[in-house]
N, C-alpha and C positions, 0 to 999 in steps of 0.2 A: 544430305546434312541435316540432322534430327529438328523436327519444329520444336520451337519453344515458345514460351510468354514473351510478349516485349516484341523486338524487332529484327526480322529477319534479313540479314544482307546479302547481295549477291554482285558479283562484279563478272561482268563481261567481257569479251572481246569479238565485236560479232553477234554471232548467235550462239558462242561457244563461252561455256561458264568455267572461267579460270581459278575463281574463288568467292570464299564468302565468309561470314562470321557473324552468329547471333550477338554479339554483346558488340557491334560496330556503333560507334558516338556518330549523328547525324548532327553539324552544327549548321543551324541557319541565323544569319546574321544582312541586317540592313545599314546602309548608313547614316546618319542624321547627324548634321552639322548646327551648333549652337549660332543663333541669331541675336540682334539685338533686340530688346523688348519692342512691340510696336508703339506708336506715339499714344501716351494716356493710359496705359496699362502699368506703369510703374516699374520700377528696376526690381520688383521681386518675382515678375510672370518671364517665364521663356521663351522664346519660340525656335524651333527647331525645323531646318528645310531636309525634308526627306532624300535620300538618295538611293544609289543601286543594292540592289538584292545581291548576295552571295551565300554560299554553301561549302562545305567541305567535310569530309568523313575520315577520323580517325580508326583504327585500328590496331591494338593491342598487338594481338598474334592472329594474322588473317592465316585461315585454312587455304589451302592450296590443292589443285587436282595432281595427282602424281609427286606429291611434297615429298613422300618417304624415301625416296631417291636420295635425300640429304642424308638422312639417319644411318649410323652404325659406320662413319669413315670420319677420317681425319683430314684438315685441313692442310695444304700446305705453302707456306710462306718463304720463298725463293728470295735473297738478295743479290743484287748484282747479275741478274737473269743473262745477260749475255756473256757472262764469264766462262771460261770452258768447262771449269768444274765449279759452278756455283754453289755457296752453302745455302743450306735451309735451314731455320731456325727449329732448335730442338725443346722440348719438355712445352708443347703449348699444350696449355689448359683450357683457353677460350678465345674465339677469334668473334668479333662484330665488325662486320662491314656496313659500313653506312653509304647509299648514295644518294645524293642530293639534286634537285633539278631546280633552277631558279624560275620564277614564273614572273612574266610581265602581263601587269593588268593593262586591261583596255575596257572601255564600252563597250557591249555587243551590239553589232550593227545589225543583226534580224531579230534582237530584241532587246530594246534598250533600258529593260526594267532591271536586266541582269550583267554585272561583270561579268566580263570574259577575261582568257590568260592565252598568254602566248609563251612557250616552251623558252627556254632562255639556256643560260650558261650550266652545266653541269659538273659534278665534283665528287669523289671518291674518300672517304676518311675510312680508319680501323683501329681499332682497340685490340691490340695482341696481349695476352696473358701469355707467361710463361713460367714456368718452375726455376727457379735459382737453385743452380748447381755452381757455387763459389769456386771450386776449382775449374771448371769449364766456364764460365759466363764470358770474361774476358781473354779466353785462350788465343791465338793470331789463327784467323781465317774463319772464326765463327761468325754464324751469320749477325748472333747477340753482340759480338765486337763491332762487326760492321754500322750497326746500326746505333751504337754508342758513338763511335767515331764520326758517324755521319751528323749527327745533333752536335758533338765538339767540332765540327768544321764551319767554315765562313759560311759555307752556304747552308747547311742544315739538311741537306736534301741526298737522298740514293733510289739508285733503280730497284724495285720491289715488285715481284709478281705474288699475287696472292690468288690460288686456286681454292676454289669450294671441294665439299667431299668426293663427291665424284670424279675430281680427279680434271675433266676437259672443261672445265667452266673455270674461267680467271678474270683476272683483272689485272693489268701492269701499268704503271706509272712511275714515275719520277714523284717522290714521296718526301715532304718533308716532314723529318722526327720532329713533333713538336713539341711532347712529352716524354720523360721516361720517369716512371714511379719505379724508384729502385730501393725496396728495403734492407737493411742489414740482414744480410744471410746467416742470422744466428738460429732462426727455426727451420726444420726441415721443410717444413709446409709454406714459408714466405716464396710470394709471386712476385715477380716486376711487370710493368705492363708499360707497351710501347704506344703510343698513338702517333698514327701517320695520317697527312692530310696531303691528297695530290695537288701536284701542281704541273700544268700544261697539259699535255695529251695524254686520255686515258685510254689504251687499248684493250678491250674487252674480248674475250672468248667464250659465246656462251654453245652450250651443246642440247642441244634437242635430248637425249636422255636426261636432263636435269629433271623434269619434270614439266608437264605443259603446263601447270599454273606458274611456276616462278619464271620459266622461260621465257611467258610470253610477258610476263610483267618486265625483266630485265631485257626483254628485246625492244619493247616499247619506251623503256624512260633511256635506252641509250641511242634511238634512232635521232637522226637531224631534224627531221620533223614528225615528230610521234601523232599518231592518231588519237583523238580519244578513245576512253574507253568506257562503257555504259556501266551507273551503279543504280542497282534498284533495291529499294528498303521495303519492305511491307509488315504491318502488323500482322503476327502470326496467329493471335489468339483468336482475332475474329475476322482477319484477311479481308477487312473492308477499306484500308487504306493504304497506298501503293506511292511511292516518291521516285521517280526515273529523271537521271540526269547525265550527262557527259560531264567525265572527270580524265584530268591528267595525276599520275602519281609524282609527287614531287618529292616523295621522300621512303625510301626502302630501307631496314635495318634488316639486317641478317645477321643471329647472333647463334655460333655454333659451338657447345659445351662438348668438348672433348672430354673433361671429366665430369662426371655425373651425366651421363651421354642420355639415360634414361628419361631425361625430361624433353629431348628431340629438340630439332632446331625449330627456332622461334622466328619468324617473320611478321614484323609490324610495317605498315604503312599508311601515308597520309596521302589524302586523294582530294585534291582541290578541283570548284566548278572551273569546266570550259565551255558555259554555256547556262542555259536555262534551266529550272528545275521543274516537272512537273509533279503536281500533286492531284489526285484523284480518288475518289472512290469506286471501289469496285464492288462487281456484285459477288 
């Protein structure tokens, strides 16, 4: 990764670098609770109780090792995948897949100054844009019709399998069809967007050929008891300040543009502290 002025960010699993980004944002926080003023100081004075430290890292576009494996192919969205001839969604123009992991906060027993976290519930959501073909959008048996019928049903849910462009990495669950943005198809360029939110078990299939960086991230966030990754940030202009700490990926968002694919697949990640941050000067 080229060296640039500012902060150079690396994300590691063990000793292996799985990603990084020069414009990652490091957020340093410390709890401060308001207290009543001490007697005699008057109501215009405020006291605060200093609490635990915390940090997080936001990346708008995470560079990943082997990430080019996703470029140049189309994702596949299959409705009712267990059926004998399940329909796939046609005319897809973009798919955004969001994987969220809730993190439970507690005081870090090995370093009481810092907040720590334990991974908890996992969910998957997806925004899927398709070009509207008015003549076939609600045709019997089509995937688009089944998604509309699921929204219109009592439960609002349907089984869907969302496969990434390499074809061997997919996420299957019962999804609630929470939103359908369906414009009047009087314009050839009109698009409909479906928003799906998982309910129940998410079955993931993660192919090692996906690319080592994204493979490592997805494997980590789907583990029942994920181990923390290591985030390293260094001032690259002078190289004399280094921030290092354990993190859990709490959010992974993968956006796959089918139209305008020259922009490439974008992966953004939020990393939350799993323990103490070390700040030090380096030679």
